[in-house]
FIKOLTI-987082 format. One record per atom (N, C-alpha, C): residue in three letters; z negated, y, x negated; atom name. Coordinates in steps of 0.1 Angstrom, whole numbers, m for minus. Atoms other than C-alpha are relative to their C-alpha. Example, Ala and Ser with C-alpha at 12.3 -4.5 7.8 and 13.67 -1.06 7.14 Angstrom:
<atoms>
atom residuo = ALA	z = 0	y = m12	x = m9	atomo = N
atom residuo = ALA	z = m78	y = m45	x = m123	atomo = CA
atom residuo = ALA	z = 0	y = 12	x = m9	atomo = C
atom residuo = SER	z = 0	y = m11	x = 9	atomo = N
atom residuo = SER	z = m71	y = m11	x = m137	atomo = CA
atom residuo = SER	z = m8	y = 11	x = 8	atomo = C
</atoms>
This chain:
<atoms>
atom residuo = MET	z = 1	y = 10	x = m11	atomo = N
atom residuo = MET	z = 473	y = m549	x = 1057	atomo = CA
atom residuo = MET	z = 13	y = m7	x = 2	atomo = C
atom residuo = PRO	z = m12	y = 7	x = m2	atomo = N
atom residuo = PRO	z = 499	y = m576	x = 1061	atomo = CA
atom residuo = PRO	z = 6	y = 2	x = 14	atomo = C
atom residuo = TRP	z = m7	y = m3	x = m12	atomo = N
atom residuo = TRP	z = 524	y = m568	x = 1088	atomo = CA
atom residuo = TRP	z = 11	y = m10	x = 3	atomo = C
atom residuo = CYS	z = m11	y = 9	x = m3	atomo = N
atom residuo = CYS	z = 546	y = m593	x = 1106	atomo = CA
atom residuo = CYS	z = 10	y = 7	x = 9	atomo = C
atom residuo = PRO	z = m10	y = m7	x = m8	atomo = N
atom residuo = PRO	z = 578	y = m576	x = 1118	atomo = CA
atom residuo = PRO	z = 5	y = m8	x = 12	atomo = C
atom residuo = GLN	z = m4	y = 8	x = m11	atomo = N
atom residuo = GLN	z = 587	y = m605	x = 1141	atomo = CA
atom residuo = GLN	z = m10	y = 1	x = 12	atomo = C
atom residuo = CYS	z = 11	y = m1	x = m10	atomo = N
atom residuo = CYS	z = 554	y = m605	x = 1160	atomo = CA
atom residuo = CYS	z = m4	y = 14	x = 3	atomo = C
atom residuo = ALA	z = 4	y = m14	x = m1	atomo = N
atom residuo = ALA	z = 550	y = m567	x = 1155	atomo = CA
atom residuo = ALA	z = m15	y = 2	x = 1	atomo = C
atom residuo = GLU	z = 15	y = m2	x = 0	atomo = N
atom residuo = GLU	z = 513	y = m570	x = 1147	atomo = CA
atom residuo = GLU	z = m5	y = m2	x = m15	atomo = C
atom residuo = TYR	z = 6	y = 2	x = 13	atomo = N
atom residuo = TYR	z = 490	y = m569	x = 1117	atomo = CA
atom residuo = TYR	z = m7	y = m14	x = m1	atomo = C
atom residuo = ARG	z = 6	y = 12	x = 3	atomo = N
atom residuo = ARG	z = 477	y = m601	x = 1102	atomo = CA
atom residuo = ARG	z = m11	y = 2	x = m10	atomo = C
atom residuo = ALA	z = 11	y = m1	x = 10	atomo = N
atom residuo = ALA	z = 444	y = m606	x = 1083	atomo = CA
atom residuo = ALA	z = 6	y = m7	x = m12	atomo = C
atom residuo = PRO	z = m5	y = 6	x = 12	atomo = N
atom residuo = PRO	z = 451	y = m615	x = 1047	atomo = CA
atom residuo = PRO	z = m3	y = m15	x = m1	atomo = C
atom residuo = SER	z = 3	y = 14	x = 0	atomo = N
atom residuo = SER	z = 433	y = m648	x = 1052	atomo = CA
atom residuo = SER	z = 7	y = m8	x = 11	atomo = C
atom residuo = GLY	z = m7	y = 7	x = m11	atomo = N
atom residuo = GLY	z = 454	y = m655	x = 1083	atomo = CA
atom residuo = GLY	z = 15	y = m2	x = m3	atomo = C
atom residuo = VAL	z = m14	y = 2	x = 4	atomo = N
atom residuo = VAL	z = 487	y = m655	x = 1064	atomo = CA
atom residuo = VAL	z = 0	y = m13	x = m9	atomo = C
atom residuo = ARG	z = m1	y = 12	x = 8	atomo = N
atom residuo = ARG	z = 499	y = m688	x = 1049	atomo = CA
atom residuo = ARG	z = 2	y = 3	x = m14	atomo = C
atom residuo = ARG	z = m1	y = m2	x = 14	atomo = N
atom residuo = ARG	z = 499	y = m693	x = 1012	atomo = CA
atom residuo = ARG	z = 14	y = 4	x = m5	atomo = C
atom residuo = ASP	z = m14	y = m3	x = 4	atomo = N
atom residuo = ASP	z = 537	y = m690	x = 1010	atomo = CA
atom residuo = ASP	z = 4	y = 14	x = 5	atomo = C
atom residuo = GLY	z = m3	y = m14	x = m4	atomo = N
atom residuo = GLY	z = 535	y = m655	x = 1026	atomo = CA
atom residuo = GLY	z = 7	y = 1	x = 14	atomo = C
atom residuo = THR	z = m6	y = 0	x = m13	atomo = N
atom residuo = THR	z = 547	y = m665	x = 1061	atomo = CA
atom residuo = THR	z = m10	y = 1	x = 11	atomo = C
atom residuo = CYS	z = 8	y = m2	x = m11	atomo = N
atom residuo = CYS	z = 533	y = m657	x = 1095	atomo = CA
atom residuo = CYS	z = m3	y = m14	x = 6	atomo = C
atom residuo = PRO	z = 3	y = 13	x = m6	atomo = N
atom residuo = PRO	z = 514	y = m687	x = 1111	atomo = CA
atom residuo = PRO	z = 5	y = m1	x = 14	atomo = C
atom residuo = ALA	z = m4	y = 1	x = m14	atomo = N
atom residuo = ALA	z = 526	y = m678	x = 1146	atomo = CA
atom residuo = ALA	z = 15	y = m2	x = 1	atomo = C
atom residuo = CYS	z = m15	y = 1	x = m2	atomo = N
atom residuo = CYS	z = 564	y = m673	x = 1141	atomo = CA
atom residuo = CYS	z = 7	y = m5	x = m13	atomo = C
atom residuo = GLY	z = m5	y = 6	x = 12	atomo = N
atom residuo = GLY	z = 570	y = m685	x = 1105	atomo = CA
atom residuo = GLY	z = 9	y = 10	x = m8	atomo = C
atom residuo = SER	z = m8	y = m9	x = 8	atomo = N
atom residuo = SER	z = 588	y = m653	x = 1093	atomo = CA
atom residuo = SER	z = m8	y = 6	x = m12	atomo = C
atom residuo = MET	z = 7	y = m6	x = 12	atomo = N
atom residuo = MET	z = 579	y = m635	x = 1060	atomo = CA
atom residuo = MET	z = m8	y = 12	x = 4	atomo = C
atom residuo = VAL	z = 9	y = m11	x = m3	atomo = N
atom residuo = VAL	z = 551	y = m611	x = 1062	atomo = CA
atom residuo = VAL	z = 0	y = 10	x = m11	atomo = C
atom residuo = ASP	z = 0	y = m11	x = 10	atomo = N
atom residuo = ASP	z = 552	y = m577	x = 1045	atomo = CA
atom residuo = ASP	z = m14	y = 1	x = m5	atomo = C
atom residuo = PRO	z = 14	y = 0	x = 4	atomo = N
atom residuo = PRO	z = 521	y = m578	x = 1023	atomo = CA
atom residuo = PRO	z = m7	y = 13	x = 0	atomo = C
atom residuo = GLY	z = 7	y = m13	x = 0	atomo = N
atom residuo = GLY	z = 514	y = m541	x = 1023	atomo = CA
atom residuo = GLY	z = m9	y = 2	x = m11	atomo = C
atom residuo = GLY	z = 8	y = m2	x = 12	atomo = N
atom residuo = GLY	z = 500	y = m541	x = 988	atomo = CA
atom residuo = GLY	z = m10	y = m11	x = m3	atomo = C
atom residuo = ILE	z = 10	y = 11	x = 2	atomo = N
atom residuo = ILE	z = 480	y = m573	x = 991	atomo = CA
atom residuo = ILE	z = 7	y = m12	x = m5	atomo = C
atom residuo = ALA	z = m7	y = 12	x = 5	atomo = N
atom residuo = ALA	z = 489	y = m603	x = 970	atomo = CA
atom residuo = ALA	z = m3	y = m12	x = 8	atomo = C
atom residuo = LEU	z = 2	y = 11	x = m8	atomo = N
atom residuo = LEU	z = 494	y = m632	x = 992	atomo = CA
atom residuo = LEU	z = 1	y = m13	x = m7	atomo = C
atom residuo = LYS	z = m2	y = 12	x = 7	atomo = N
atom residuo = LYS	z = 506	y = m658	x = 968	atomo = CA
atom residuo = LYS	z = m10	y = m1	x = m12	atomo = C
atom residuo = VAL	z = 10	y = 2	x = 11	atomo = N
atom residuo = VAL	z = 479	y = m672	x = 945	atomo = CA
atom residuo = VAL	z = 5	y = m13	x = m7	atomo = C
atom residuo = THR	z = m4	y = 12	x = 7	atomo = N
atom residuo = THR	z = 492	y = m696	x = 919	atomo = CA
atom residuo = THR	z = m11	y = m4	x = m10	atomo = C
atom residuo = GLU	z = 10	y = 5	x = 9	atomo = N
atom residuo = GLU	z = 471	y = m717	x = 896	atomo = CA
atom residuo = GLU	z = 2	y = 6	x = m13	atomo = C
atom residuo = GLY	z = m1	y = m7	x = 13	atomo = N
atom residuo = GLY	z = 463	y = m700	x = 864	atomo = CA
atom residuo = GLY	z = 1	y = 15	x = 1	atomo = C
atom residuo = ASP	z = m1	y = m14	x = m2	atomo = N
atom residuo = ASP	z = 467	y = m666	x = 879	atomo = CA
atom residuo = ASP	z = m13	y = 6	x = 5	atomo = C
atom residuo = GLU	z = 14	y = m4	x = m4	atomo = N
atom residuo = GLU	z = 430	y = m658	x = 880	atomo = CA
atom residuo = GLU	z = m5	y = 11	x = m9	atomo = C
atom residuo = ARG	z = 4	y = m11	x = 8	atomo = N
atom residuo = ARG	z = 431	y = m627	x = 858	atomo = CA
atom residuo = ARG	z = m7	y = 11	x = 9	atomo = C
atom residuo = LEU	z = 7	y = m10	x = m7	atomo = N
atom residuo = LEU	z = 406	y = m601	x = 869	atomo = CA
atom residuo = LEU	z = 4	y = 14	x = m6	atomo = C
atom residuo = PRO	z = m4	y = m13	x = 6	atomo = N
atom residuo = PRO	z = 414	y = m564	x = 866	atomo = CA
atom residuo = PRO	z = m11	y = 5	x = m9	atomo = C
atom residuo = PRO	z = 10	y = m5	x = 10	atomo = N
atom residuo = PRO	z = 396	y = m545	x = 838	atomo = CA
atom residuo = PRO	z = m11	y = 7	x = 8	atomo = C
atom residuo = VAL	z = 11	y = m7	x = m5	atomo = N
atom residuo = VAL	z = 362	y = m531	x = 845	atomo = CA
atom residuo = VAL	z = 2	y = 15	x = m1	atomo = C
atom residuo = PRO	z = m2	y = m15	x = 1	atomo = N
atom residuo = PRO	z = 365	y = m493	x = 853	atomo = CA
atom residuo = PRO	z = m10	y = 6	x = m10	atomo = C
atom residuo = TRP	z = 9	y = m6	x = 10	atomo = N
atom residuo = TRP	z = 350	y = m470	x = 827	atomo = CA
atom residuo = TRP	z = m12	y = 6	x = 6	atomo = C
atom residuo = HIS	z = 12	y = m6	x = m7	atomo = N
atom residuo = HIS	z = 327	y = m453	x = 852	atomo = CA
atom residuo = HIS	z = m10	y = m10	x = 4	atomo = C
atom residuo = LEU	z = 10	y = 11	x = m3	atomo = N
atom residuo = LEU	z = 311	y = m486	x = 861	atomo = CA
atom residuo = LEU	z = m8	y = m3	x = m13	atomo = C
atom residuo = LYS	z = 6	y = 2	x = 12	atomo = N
atom residuo = LYS	z = 304	y = m491	x = 824	atomo = CA
atom residuo = LYS	z = m11	y = 11	x = m3	atomo = C
atom residuo = VAL	z = 9	y = m11	x = 3	atomo = N
atom residuo = VAL	z = 288	y = m457	x = 821	atomo = CA
atom residuo = VAL	z = m12	y = m1	x = 10	atomo = C
atom residuo = LEU	z = 11	y = 1	x = m10	atomo = N
atom residuo = LEU	z = 267	y = m463	x = 853	atomo = CA
atom residuo = LEU	z = m9	y = m11	x = m5	atomo = C
atom residuo = ALA	z = 8	y = 11	x = 5	atomo = N
atom residuo = ALA	z = 255	y = m496	x = 838	atomo = CA
atom residuo = ALA	z = m8	y = 4	x = m12	atomo = C
atom residuo = ALA	z = 7	y = m5	x = 12	atomo = N
atom residuo = ALA	z = 246	y = m480	x = 805	atomo = CA
atom residuo = ALA	z = m11	y = 10	x = 4	atomo = C
atom residuo = ALA	z = 10	y = m9	x = m4	atomo = N
atom residuo = ALA	z = 227	y = m452	x = 823	atomo = CA
atom residuo = ALA	z = m11	y = m7	x = 7	atomo = C
atom residuo = ALA	z = 11	y = 8	x = m6	atomo = N
atom residuo = ALA	z = 208	y = m478	x = 844	atomo = CA
atom residuo = ALA	z = m8	y = m7	x = m10	atomo = C
atom residuo = VAL	z = 8	y = 6	x = 10	atomo = N
atom residuo = VAL	z = 198	y = m496	x = 813	atomo = CA
atom residuo = VAL	z = m9	y = 10	x = m7	atomo = C
atom residuo = VAL	z = 8	y = m11	x = 7	atomo = N
atom residuo = VAL	z = 186	y = m464	x = 796	atomo = CA
atom residuo = VAL	z = m12	y = 4	x = 9	atomo = C
atom residuo = TYR	z = 10	y = m4	x = m9	atomo = N
atom residuo = TYR	z = 167	y = m454	x = 827	atomo = CA
atom residuo = TYR	z = m11	y = m10	x = 2	atomo = C
atom residuo = LEU	z = 10	y = 10	x = m2	atomo = N
atom residuo = LEU	z = 150	y = m487	x = 833	atomo = CA
atom residuo = LEU	z = m8	y = m3	x = m13	atomo = C
atom residuo = SER	z = 7	y = 2	x = 13	atomo = N
atom residuo = SER	z = 141	y = m490	x = 796	atomo = CA
atom residuo = SER	z = m11	y = 11	x = m1	atomo = C
atom residuo = LEU	z = 10	y = m11	x = 1	atomo = N
atom residuo = LEU	z = 124	y = m455	x = 798	atomo = CA
atom residuo = LEU	z = m11	y = m3	x = 10	atomo = C
atom residuo = ARG	z = 11	y = 3	x = m10	atomo = N
atom residuo = ARG	z = 105	y = m466	x = 830	atomo = CA
atom residuo = ARG	z = m9	y = m11	x = m5	atomo = C
atom residuo = LEU	z = 8	y = 11	x = 5	atomo = N
atom residuo = LEU	z = 94	y = m498	x = 813	atomo = CA
atom residuo = LEU	z = m9	y = 5	x = m11	atomo = C
atom residuo = TRP	z = 8	y = m6	x = 10	atomo = N
atom residuo = TRP	z = 82	y = m478	x = 783	atomo = CA
atom residuo = TRP	z = m12	y = 8	x = 6	atomo = C
atom residuo = GLN	z = 10	y = m8	x = m7	atomo = N
atom residuo = GLN	z = 63	y = m454	x = 806	atomo = CA
atom residuo = GLN	z = m11	y = m10	x = 6	atomo = C
atom residuo = GLY	z = 10	y = 9	x = m6	atomo = N
atom residuo = GLY	z = 47	y = m484	x = 824	atomo = CA
atom residuo = GLY	z = m9	y = m6	x = m10	atomo = C
atom residuo = ILE	z = 8	y = 6	x = 11	atomo = N
atom residuo = ILE	z = 36	y = m500	x = 792	atomo = CA
atom residuo = ILE	z = m10	y = 10	x = m5	atomo = C
atom residuo = ALA	z = 8	y = m10	x = 6	atomo = N
atom residuo = ALA	z = 22	y = m468	x = 779	atomo = CA
atom residuo = ALA	z = m12	y = 3	x = 10	atomo = C
atom residuo = LEU	z = 10	y = m2	x = m10	atomo = N
atom residuo = LEU	z = 3	y = m463	x = 812	atomo = CA
atom residuo = LEU	z = m10	y = m11	x = 0	atomo = C
atom residuo = LEU	z = 9	y = 12	x = 0	atomo = N
atom residuo = LEU	z = m12	y = m498	x = 810	atomo = CA
atom residuo = LEU	z = m9	y = 0	x = m12	atomo = C
atom residuo = LEU	z = 8	y = 0	x = 13	atomo = N
atom residuo = LEU	z = m24	y = m493	x = 774	atomo = CA
atom residuo = LEU	z = m10	y = 12	x = m1	atomo = C
atom residuo = ARG	z = 10	y = m11	x = 0	atomo = N
atom residuo = ARG	z = m44	y = m461	x = 782	atomo = CA
atom residuo = ARG	z = m13	y = m5	x = 2	atomo = C
</atoms>
């Protein structure tokens, strides 16, 4: 959570100017782990976690099995 030491309060990430300053007092805001500056061409996404890939694969297998069971039920 961005913290403004001059105002002594937290700021919403969307409430901080693009240059990383506080809109109320103009001092630099401590980002607190949140990237405040977004430059053009810096739109790289983090890699997809491995457990999300496993979950997606399991969902595909499960839904394929259910589809197969549904088709088999209709063909009886």
